[in-house]
C-alpha positions in Angstrom: 193.4 -7.7 239.5 190.6 -5.7 237.4 189.1 -7.9 234.7 186.2 -9.1 232.9 186.1 -13.0 232.2 183.7 -14.4 229.8 182.4 -18.1 230.1 179.8 -20.4 228.6 180.8 -20.6 224.9 181.2 -24.0 223.2 180.0 -26.0 220.4 176.3 -26.1 219.7 173.9 -27.4 216.6 172.4 -25.0 214.2 169.3 -23.9 215.9 170.3 -24.3 219.3 171.1 -22.1 222.3 173.9 -21.1 224.5 174.4 -18.5 227.6 177.3 -16.4 227.9 178.4 -14.9 231.1 180.7 -12.0 231.4 182.1 -11.5 235.3 183.9 -8.6 236.5 186.4 -9.0 239.4 188.1 -6.3 241.1 185.6 -3.6 240.3 181.9 -2.9 240.3 179.9 -2.8 237.1 177.5 -0.5 238.5 178.5 2.7 236.6 179.3 0.8 233.5 177.7 -0.1 230.1 178.3 -3.7 228.9 178.8 -4.4 225.4 179.1 -8.0 223.9 181.0 -8.4 220.4 182.0 -11.2 218.4 184.7 -11.8 215.7 184.7 -14.3 213.3 188.2 -15.3 211.5 188.8 -12.9 208.5 186.3 -10.6 209.7 186.0 -7.3 211.7 184.7 -7.2 215.1 181.0 -6.3 215.5 178.9 -5.1 218.4 176.2 -7.6 219.1 174.2 -6.1 222.2 174.8 -3.6 225.0 173.3 -3.0 228.3 173.5 0.0 230.7 174.1 -1.4 234.5 172.6 1.9 235.6 169.3 1.9 234.2 168.9 -1.6 232.1 168.4 0.0 228.9 169.7 -2.4 226.1 170.5 -2.4 222.4 170.6 -5.1 220.0 172.0 -5.3 216.5 169.5 -6.1 213.8 170.9 -9.4 213.0 170.2 -10.7 216.4 167.1 -9.0 217.5 164.3 -11.6 218.7 166.9 -14.3 219.2 169.5 -12.9 221.7 168.8 -11.3 225.0 171.1 -9.6 227.4 170.5 -9.1 231.2 172.3 -8.4 234.3 172.8 -9.6 237.8 173.9 -6.7 239.8 174.3 -8.8 242.7 176.8 -11.1 241.0 178.4 -8.3 239.2 177.8 -10.1 236.0 176.0 -9.8 232.5 174.4 -12.5 230.4 173.9 -13.0 226.9 171.3 -15.7 226.0 171.6 -16.7 222.3 169.0 -18.8 220.8 168.3 -20.0 217.4 171.9 -20.0 216.5 173.3 -19.9 213.0 176.5 -21.3 211.6 177.6 -17.9 210.6 177.5 -16.8 214.3 180.6 -18.9 214.9 183.2 -16.6 216.6 185.0 -15.6 219.4 182.6 -13.4 221.7 184.1 -11.0 223.9 182.6 -8.6 226.5 183.7 -5.2 227.2 183.0 -2.1 229.9 182.8 1.3 229.2 181.8 4.5 231.5 179.7 5.6 228.6 176.1 5.6 227.6 174.6 2.6 225.4 174.8 5.0 222.3 178.0 6.3 222.8 179.6 3.0 223.5 177.9 1.5 220.3 179.5 4.6 218.3 182.8 4.2 219.9 183.5 0.6 220.9 187.5 1.8 221.5 186.3 3.6 224.4 185.9 0.4 226.6 187.8 0.5 229.9 188.0 -3.3 230.0 187.8 -6.2 227.7 187.6 -9.9 228.4 189.7 -12.4 226.9 186.7 -13.9 224.6 185.1 -17.2 224.5 184.8 -19.4 221.3 181.1 -20.1 220.1 180.9 -22.7 217.3 178.0 -23.3 215.6 178.0 -26.5 213.7 176.4 -30.1 212.9 
């Protein structure tokens, strides 16, 4: 079965950290760009960060720059999102997605994703 599986979500206090994982099964991520997205209740989905598995190039949305880090482990076929200094307004379901596209194109056309994960809940609250 071809799928992406997110893990690592949970409850964290404001200012805390979490590391999300996005693991692929049934296919290799080598030629994909992986994006992390989030959707809070009543809000539209937004792109958070992207990484090219091919060359490691990355992109961060302005609202996470300096606090979030995206990385890849080719051997484990997995992408990570390290999230530091989390804020209550970042409470959302976080999704990863994979697209056979450049980082730029995937940013402009998130619906070009070939695969989506089921999402993992991140709650930032005291």
